[in-house]
C-alpha positions as CSV (number, residue, x, y, z in Angstrom):
1,M,292.3,-16.2,28.8
2,K,288.6,-16.2,27.9
3,K,287.4,-12.9,29.3
4,D,284.5,-12.9,26.9
5,H,283.2,-16.4,27.7
6,P,279.3,-16.4,27.9
7,A,279.4,-17.9,31.4
8,L,281.4,-15.0,32.6
9,A,278.9,-12.6,31.1
10,V,276.0,-14.3,32.9
11,L,278.0,-14.4,36.2
12,S,278.9,-10.8,35.9
13,R,275.2,-9.8,35.4
14,Q,274.4,-11.8,38.5
15,G,276.9,-9.8,40.5
16,F,279.5,-12.6,40.9
17,R,283.0,-11.6,42.1
18,F,286.0,-13.9,42.2
19,K,287.0,-14.7,45.7
20,K,290.8,-14.9,46.2
21,E,290.3,-16.6,49.5
22,L,288.6,-19.5,47.8
23,G,291.3,-19.9,45.2
24,Q,288.9,-19.3,42.3
25,N,290.7,-19.6,38.9
26,F,288.2,-20.7,36.2
27,L,289.2,-22.6,33.1
28,F,287.3,-22.0,29.8
29,N,289.6,-23.5,27.2
30,S,287.4,-26.3,25.5
31,F,290.4,-28.3,24.2
32,I,292.0,-28.5,27.7
33,L,288.6,-29.4,29.3
34,E,288.3,-32.2,26.8
35,E,291.8,-33.4,27.6
36,I,291.1,-33.4,31.3
37,A,287.9,-35.5,30.8
38,D,289.9,-37.8,28.5
39,G,292.7,-38.1,31.1
40,A,290.2,-38.9,33.8
41,G,289.0,-41.8,31.7
42,V,285.4,-40.6,31.8
43,T,282.9,-42.6,29.7
44,A,279.2,-43.0,29.4
45,G,277.6,-44.4,32.6
46,D,280.5,-43.4,34.9
47,L,279.8,-41.7,38.2
48,V,282.1,-38.7,38.5
49,I,282.5,-36.6,41.6
50,E,283.6,-33.1,40.5
51,V,285.4,-31.0,43.1
52,G,285.3,-27.3,42.4
53,A,282.5,-26.9,39.8
54,G,283.2,-23.1,39.4
55,A,281.5,-21.9,36.2
56,G,280.4,-25.4,35.3
57,T,282.7,-25.7,32.2
58,L,284.2,-29.1,33.2
59,T,280.8,-30.2,34.5
60,A,279.3,-29.7,31.1
61,E,282.2,-31.6,29.4
62,L,281.7,-34.6,31.8
63,A,277.9,-34.6,31.3
64,A,278.3,-34.5,27.5
65,R,280.1,-37.8,27.8
66,G,277.1,-39.5,29.4
67,A,278.5,-39.5,32.9
68,R,276.5,-39.1,36.1
69,V,278.0,-36.0,37.7
70,K,277.9,-34.9,41.3
71,A,279.4,-31.4,41.1
72,I,280.6,-30.0,44.4
73,E,281.0,-26.2,44.9
74,L,281.8,-24.4,48.1
75,D,280.9,-20.9,47.0
76,R,277.2,-20.4,47.8
77,S,277.0,-17.5,45.3
78,L,277.6,-19.9,42.4
79,I,275.0,-22.4,43.3
80,P,271.9,-20.6,41.7
81,Y,273.9,-20.1,38.5
82,L,275.0,-23.7,38.4
83,R,271.5,-25.1,39.1
84,Q,270.0,-22.9,36.4
85,R,272.7,-23.9,33.9
86,F,272.1,-27.6,34.5
87,K,268.4,-27.6,35.2
88,D,267.7,-29.6,32.1
89,E,270.5,-32.1,32.8
90,P,269.0,-34.8,35.0
91,A,272.4,-36.5,35.2
92,V,274.0,-33.5,36.9
93,E,273.5,-32.8,40.6
94,I,274.9,-29.6,42.1
95,I,276.0,-29.9,45.7
96,Q,277.0,-27.0,47.9
97,G,279.6,-27.9,50.4
98,D,283.3,-28.4,51.3
99,A,284.8,-31.5,49.6
100,M,287.2,-31.9,52.5
101,K,284.2,-32.3,54.9
102,L,281.7,-34.2,52.7
103,N,281.7,-38.0,52.7
104,L,282.5,-38.7,49.0
105,E,282.1,-42.4,49.5
106,A,278.5,-41.8,50.8
107,L,277.7,-39.6,47.8
108,A,278.6,-42.6,45.5
109,L,276.6,-45.0,47.6
110,Q,273.6,-42.7,47.1
111,E,273.8,-43.7,43.5
112,G,274.1,-47.3,44.3
113,R,277.8,-47.2,43.3
114,S,280.8,-48.6,45.1
115,T,283.3,-47.0,42.7
116,Y,283.6,-43.6,41.1
117,K,286.0,-41.2,39.4
118,I,287.1,-37.7,40.4
119,A,287.6,-34.7,38.2
120,A,288.7,-31.5,39.9
121,N,290.1,-28.0,39.4
122,L,291.1,-27.7,43.0
123,P,291.5,-24.5,45.0
124,Y,295.2,-24.6,45.5
125,H,295.2,-24.3,49.2
126,I,293.5,-27.7,49.6
127,S,295.6,-29.5,47.0
128,T,297.9,-31.4,49.4
129,P,295.2,-32.4,51.9
130,F,292.7,-33.4,49.3
131,V,295.2,-35.5,47.2
132,T,296.4,-37.2,50.4
133,M,292.9,-38.0,51.4
134,A,292.0,-39.2,47.9
135,F,294.9,-41.6,47.6
136,R,294.9,-42.9,51.2
137,Q,291.3,-42.9,52.3
138,L,288.9,-43.1,49.4
139,K,288.5,-46.8,48.9
140,G,286.0,-46.5,46.0
141,L,288.1,-44.1,43.9
142,E,289.0,-45.9,40.8
143,G,290.6,-43.1,38.8
144,G,290.3,-39.5,37.6
145,A,292.2,-36.3,36.9
146,I,293.0,-33.3,39.2
147,M,294.3,-29.8,38.4
148,L,296.6,-28.4,41.0
149,Q,299.7,-26.2,41.3
150,K,302.7,-27.5,39.5
151,E,304.8,-27.5,42.7
152,V,302.4,-30.1,44.3
153,A,302.2,-32.1,41.1
154,D,306.0,-32.3,41.1
155,K,306.0,-33.7,44.7
156,I,303.4,-36.3,43.8
157,L,305.4,-37.5,40.8
158,A,308.8,-37.4,42.5
159,S,311.0,-40.5,42.7
160,P,313.1,-41.6,45.7
161,G,316.1,-39.3,46.1
162,E,314.6,-36.4,44.0
163,E,313.8,-33.0,45.4
164,G,310.3,-32.9,46.9
165,Y,310.0,-36.7,47.4
166,G,308.0,-37.5,50.5
167,L,304.6,-38.4,51.8
168,L,302.7,-37.2,48.7
169,A,304.7,-39.4,46.3
170,L,304.4,-42.4,48.6
171,A,300.6,-41.9,48.9
172,A,300.4,-41.9,45.1
173,A,302.5,-45.0,44.9
174,W,300.2,-46.7,47.5
175,Y,297.2,-45.8,45.4
176,G,298.4,-46.9,42.0
177,E,299.4,-45.3,38.7
178,V,299.8,-41.5,38.7
179,K,300.9,-39.6,35.6
180,L,301.4,-36.0,34.4
181,L,298.9,-35.1,31.8
182,M,299.8,-31.5,31.1
183,E,301.3,-28.2,32.5
184,L,299.5,-24.9,32.2
185,E,300.7,-21.4,32.5
186,P,298.6,-18.8,34.4
187,D,297.1,-17.1,31.3
188,Y,294.9,-20.2,30.7
189,F,292.8,-19.2,33.7
190,T,290.5,-16.4,34.7
191,P,291.8,-14.8,36.8
192,P,295.4,-16.0,36.3
193,P,296.7,-17.7,39.4
194,P,300.1,-16.6,40.8
195,V,301.7,-20.0,40.0
196,N,301.9,-22.5,37.1
197,S,299.4,-25.4,37.2
198,A,299.5,-29.1,36.2
199,V,297.0,-31.8,35.6
200,I,297.7,-35.3,37.0
201,T,295.8,-38.4,36.0
202,F,295.5,-41.5,38.2
203,R,294.3,-45.1,38.0
204,R,293.9,-47.5,40.9
205,R,296.6,-50.2,40.5
206,P,297.8,-50.9,44.1
207,P,301.3,-52.3,44.5
208,D,301.6,-56.1,44.6
209,F,302.7,-56.0,48.2
210,K,299.8,-54.0,49.5
211,A,297.9,-57.0,50.8
212,A,301.0,-58.2,52.7
213,V,301.7,-55.3,55.0
214,E,299.6,-53.7,57.8
215,E,298.6,-50.3,56.5
216,K,298.4,-48.5,59.8
217,A,301.9,-49.7,60.8
218,L,303.3,-48.8,57.4
219,W,302.2,-45.2,57.5
220,L,303.1,-44.8,61.2
221,V,306.7,-45.7,60.2
222,I,306.7,-43.5,57.1
223,R,305.3,-40.4,58.9
224,G,307.6,-41.0,61.8
225,L,310.7,-41.2,59.7
226,F,309.8,-38.2,57.5
227,N,309.2,-36.2,60.6
228,Q,312.9,-36.9,61.4
229,R,314.2,-36.8,57.9
230,R,317.7,-35.5,58.9
231,K,318.3,-38.7,60.9
232,S,319.5,-41.9,59.5
233,L,317.0,-44.7,59.1
234,L,318.3,-46.5,62.1
235,N,318.2,-43.5,64.4
236,G,314.8,-42.5,63.0
237,L,313.4,-46.0,63.7
238,K,314.8,-45.9,67.2
239,S,313.0,-42.6,67.8
240,L,309.6,-44.2,67.1
241,G,309.1,-44.8,70.8
242,A,306.8,-47.6,71.7
243,F,306.5,-48.8,68.2
244,L,309.0,-51.7,68.2
245,P,309.6,-54.8,66.1
246,A,307.7,-57.8,67.1
247,G,309.2,-61.2,68.1
248,G,312.2,-59.8,69.9
249,K,313.9,-58.4,66.8
250,S,315.9,-55.2,66.9
251,W,315.8,-52.4,64.3
252,P,319.4,-53.2,63.2
253,E,318.3,-56.8,62.6
254,V,315.2,-55.7,60.7
255,L,317.2,-53.5,58.4
256,E,319.9,-56.1,57.8
257,E,317.2,-58.7,56.9
258,A,315.6,-56.2,54.5
259,G,319.0,-55.6,52.9
260,I,318.7,-51.8,53.6
261,D,321.7,-49.7,54.7
262,S,320.9,-48.3,58.1
263,R,322.7,-45.1,57.2
264,R,320.3,-44.1,54.4
265,R,317.8,-41.3,54.8
266,P,314.1,-41.8,54.5
267,E,313.8,-39.8,51.3
268,T,315.9,-42.3,49.5
269,L,313.5,-45.3,50.1
270,A,310.8,-46.5,47.7
271,L,307.5,-47.5,49.1
272,E,308.3,-51.2,48.7
273,E,311.4,-50.7,50.9
274,F,309.3,-49.1,53.7
275,A,306.9,-52.0,53.3
276,D,309.7,-54.5,53.6
277,I,310.9,-52.9,56.9
278,V,307.4,-53.0,58.4
279,A,306.7,-56.6,57.3
280,I,310.0,-57.9,58.6
281,A,309.4,-56.0,61.8
282,G,306.4,-58.3,62.3
283,Y,303.6,-56.1,61.0
284,G,302.3,-58.1,58.0
285,A,298.7,-57.6,57.0
286,K,296.2,-59.0,59.5
287,A,293.4,-57.0,61.2
288,D,294.1,-53.7,59.3
289,A,290.9,-52.4,57.7
């Protein structure tokens, strides 16, 4: 734990106090910061959106690689420090705001970019919603690295049938390739968080079948089944209400054609199997945006 880091001394003189409600746990270890930037695949000329700039330690590492960095920080009290620290870095823009409310795609377009990377040391209370948004909604996100609590990382990396497998793992599979870069104990941070942390890296490599299935229908089925995870697949599908197979098929017929045992539970299915069910039910890709 770097209690004597120069950035902390400057922040202390400015009256900064860590805010538990914002989940502020700063990372100062230069080796780990380099590993995160490496894992994010950041190279010269990249546009990187950083979420949770904090003391600017990761921001500095990203900028040192020649990246254009848009660093988002929610805590208004950190903005003067960050802008002063990077006042001679024209490639760094400090943005005060909530990353869950900002339009990250629009931030990229401001730079004339359609693609970008993300590097983040996330406040842990937004880990799940932010990762879900990133993998499901951010069409221009080509890769990056995110620090989050190990429990959430385990869910993202879980395989069918494993503990914690669910919507996060399926969203990651829909996005592409997601890997564990490292695990970190609390003492690496200032102040230490109450949980272990992990860094995941990701690259956009959508599954081959992505273009063949209607996205909205797929996630309607997945969410509906996981909301009733104690039910068998067949009973869960029958509970989807007005969402029915097209062309006069029944759910038992759909499952039989897909070669999937109707007695299985949703947490045992891979993303491709969910996609098979939806496509056979008559919801192949068409008008889905």
